[in-house]
N, C-alpha and C positions, 0 to 999 in steps of 0.2 A: 585160438586163431583170430587174427585181427580182421575186422570187417573192412573190405576195400572201400575206397571212396566211391560214392554213387550219387546220382541225381534221382529226383522223384517228380513225375509229372503232376501238376496241380489237379485237384479233383474237378475244378471247373472245366478242364479240357474235355471231360466226358459227360458233362451235364445235359447236353442237348443232342446226343447222337440219335440218328434216325433208326427206328426199328430195333432198339437195343435197351429194353427197360429193366435189365437185369442188375441186381444189387451186387456190389463188390464183396469179396471175402479174401482173407489173407492168411498165409502161413509163413512163419519165420524160417528162413533157410540161411543158417550161419550168419545171422544178423541182418540179412536182407529180406525185404518184404516181397513174397511171391503172391501175385493176385490170381484168383480163380473165380469162375462163375459156378454156382451150385444151385440148380433149379430143379423143381419137381419134388415128389414125395421123398422124405428122408429114407424110407424103407423100400423105395422102388429099386428095380434092377439098375445097376450103374452103367452109364455109358461115358467113358473117358475120351475126350476129344483133344488131340494134340496138333498144334499148328507148326508152321515152319517160318520161312523167310519171305517177305518182311512183315508178316501178319501178326495177329493176336486173336484172342478168343472171339472177337467180333466176327471172324471168319465163319463161325459155326452158328450164327444167330438164328437162321431159319431152321436148321436141323434141330437146335434146342427147342424152338417153338413147337415143332411137329412132334418130337418125341415126348415132351412133357405132357402133351394132351393124351398120350397113350400110357401114362403112368410111370415113365422112366425118370430116374434121377440123372440129370445131365451135368457133368463136371468138365469145365474147360479152363485149364490153367494157362497163364502167360509165362513163357520162359523168362528168366532174369534177363533184362536188357530189352524187353518187349512189353507192349500193352501197358497195363497199370502196374506191372512189377517194377522194382527198382532197376535203375540203369547204371551198372558199374562203368566207370569212365575209362578204365585201363583196358585197352584192346587185348593185351596179352592174358587177361584174366579168363577170356572166353575160349573154350574148346569143347569138343563134343563129349569128351569124357566127363567134364564138369557139368554140362547140361544134363547128361544122363544121370549122374549122381544126384543132382538137384531133384530130378523127377522121381527117383527112387525114394528120396526122403519125403517128397510130397505125398506119394502114394501110401507110404508107411504112416505118415502123420495123420492122414485121414482114415487109415486102416481100411482101404478099399478092397473089396473082394467080389468075386463073381462078376468081373468086369468085362464088358464089351468095349474094346478099344478101337478108336477110329484114328488113323494116322495118314499124314500126307506131307510131302516135302521133307524137311528135317524132322518133322514129327515121326517119320518112319524109323530112322536109325535110333533116335532117342527113345521112342515108345516101344519099338520091338525089342530093344535091349531089356526092357522091364519084363516083357513076356518071356524072353529067353532065360532070365535069371530068377524070376518069381512066378513060374508057370501056374502055381497053385492059386494065384489071385485072379486068373483070367479064364473067361469062358468062351470068348468069341473074338475074332479079328475082322476088322474092315480096313483093307489096305487100298489107298488111293494115291496114284501118281507120286510114287516115291521109289526108293531103292535101298539096298544094302550093298556096300562095297564087297566085292569078292574077286578072286582071280578070274580073268576073262570078261569082266564087266566092261562094256563099251560105253564110254562117256560120249554123249551125242554132241554134235556141233552146237546145239542150244546150251548145253551145260558149259562147254568150253567158252562160248561167247559170254555167258554170265560171269564166269571167272574173270575174263578179260575186262569186262565192263566195271568190275569192282576192284581190279588191281590198281595200284597207284597210277594216276593219270588217265585211267579208263573213264569212259563216258559218265557212268553213274558215280563213281568215286569222286570225280572231279567236280561234280555239279550238285550232289545231294549233301546237305539241304539248301545250299546257298541259292541255287537257281531253280531246282526242281525238287519235289518232295516225294517221300514214300507213298503218300496218299495219291499223288498224281500218277505215280508208277502203277499203283493198284487199279486206279480207274482206267488206265490205259491197258493194263494186262488182262482185265476182265471185259475188254471190248466195249466199255461204256463211253469211251472217248478215243479219238484217233491220235496217233503221234503228231499228225499235222496240226491238230487243234490244241494239243497240250504240251508235249515235249519240245517241239520246234519253237513255238512262241516263247516258252519259258527260257530256253537257252539263248534266245535273242534279246531277252529282257522285255518282251512284250507280254500283254495280258492273254493268258490261255482261255479257251472257251469250253465251258463245261455245262452240260444239261443239269437240270435239278437233281436227277438221280445220280449222275456222275459226281456232282459236287457233294452230295450226301456221303457217298462212298469215299471220296477223297478226304473229306473232313474226318470221317471215322478212322481211317488209317493214318491220318496225320496227328490225331489227338494224342497218342502216346508220346510224341516227340515235340509237340508244339512248345516253343519257347526254350528248348534245351540246346539248340545249336548243334554243331558238329560233334562236340565232345559227348553229347548224349546219345549219339548214334553208333557207339562202339559195337554194341551187340549185332545190329544189322550188318555193319561192315565186316564182321568176323565170320559170319556164316558162309558167304561165298568163298572166303579164303581158307575155310576148313574142309572144303570138298577134297576127298583123298587124292583126286587127280592132281591137285595143287599142293596139298600138304598131308601126307599120310599120318603124321603124328597128331596134328590138330584135329584131323578127321576121325581119329580112333579107328583107323582102317583095320587093324588086326582083330579087334573085337567085333567090328561089323561083319567080318568074314566068318568068325565063329558063330555069331548070332544068325547069320544067313542059313547055315547048316541046321541049327537048332529049330528055327522057325519052319523050315521046309519039312522037318520031320514031325511036326506037331500033329496031333489027332483031333484037336478041337476044330469047330467050324471056322473056315477062313473064306472071306468074301472079298474078291478084288472088284473095285468099282473104278473105272478108268475114264477120265476125260479124254475123248478121242481126238481132240484138236490141240493137244499139248505137244510142243516141239522140244520140251526139255526131257520129260520122261514119256517117251513115245509109246503108242499102243502096242507095237510089236514087242517091246520089252515087257509090258504088263502081261501080255498073253504068254510070253516065254516063261516068266516067273511063275505064273499061276499053273502052267503045265507041269512044273516040277513038284507040285503038291496034288496028288491024285484026287483028293476029295474037295479041293478048292473050287469055288465058283468064280466065274469071270463075266463081268457085264460092262459094256461100253456105255458111258454117259454121252449121248450124242450131242455134239455141238459144244461140249464143255472144254475149256482150256485147262491150264495148270491149276488154277484156283477154283476147282469145281464146287467146293462147298459154298463158296460165295454166290455163285450164279445158279447152281442147280441143287440147293440144299433140300428143298422139299422132295424132289425126286429121289435123292440119295436116301433120305430118311424113310421114305415109303418102300424103297427097295430093301433096305435093311430090315424093316418091320416084316416084310413078306418072308424073308428068310427065317427070322425068329419064329414066326407063326406057322411056318410050313410043317 
């Protein structure tokens, strides 16, 4: 198989990130370099942390810090097209079935077993597929603000707006990265800066205003794409266009529905932790899903938006530890 054309973010992009002292590791996936964080004792129980759009392993930085102090081996990979992983430049290369196959190869390459998996956003469909097809490798699930497509699932106005914004000519598709950046989007989405101080000025060609904390977060989420221009953003562009409401094939909708039934029938511990201020995957949906699994637990993370790992990582880690030690 021919390796597709790709770009690679320079190492110096990641040299001075705040609160992220973790060393890079890499696995070869069909000639492409997939990056991952691997922290904690090599013999410790494994926690596998999967990100979505438009994030990378940096999302889990405080969860990693907390769990490592309790003896866990924390592994956080970056999907191809994100983070320190290679960025395939052909948008048509990206679909959810391919991301899922890449993650399967990653888990098998590291021969991970007895896994506690943490999933959110697109990490849900990609990660839960691993559990559905390799259940012998998994011991516990932590499900955060995500979904699996299935008949009757209601896509919220927040999801539909997200699709529209990334469609050709939409607000984000038309302006990222030329006028606004993914880092700026993340600083705004985590409520560290207002749209009036960030998005608005950027679109007008003016200087946006960021606090020190917001600027650190912006820089960290910009790092994977700094200097790569639009062609290097193919991975992020494709995730919104792969939501099954928009494209059933690219979203691997049929397999998502099968996996939904398998996950709901599992007997291993399953913990839902839900940011209760998320307008994309709303709390009502999280409660509804958890109610389909009689032994599952459900907890609201008060005040957390969609990217709850970024803003409430310590609380999430402590809640997970409480379940493990119960």
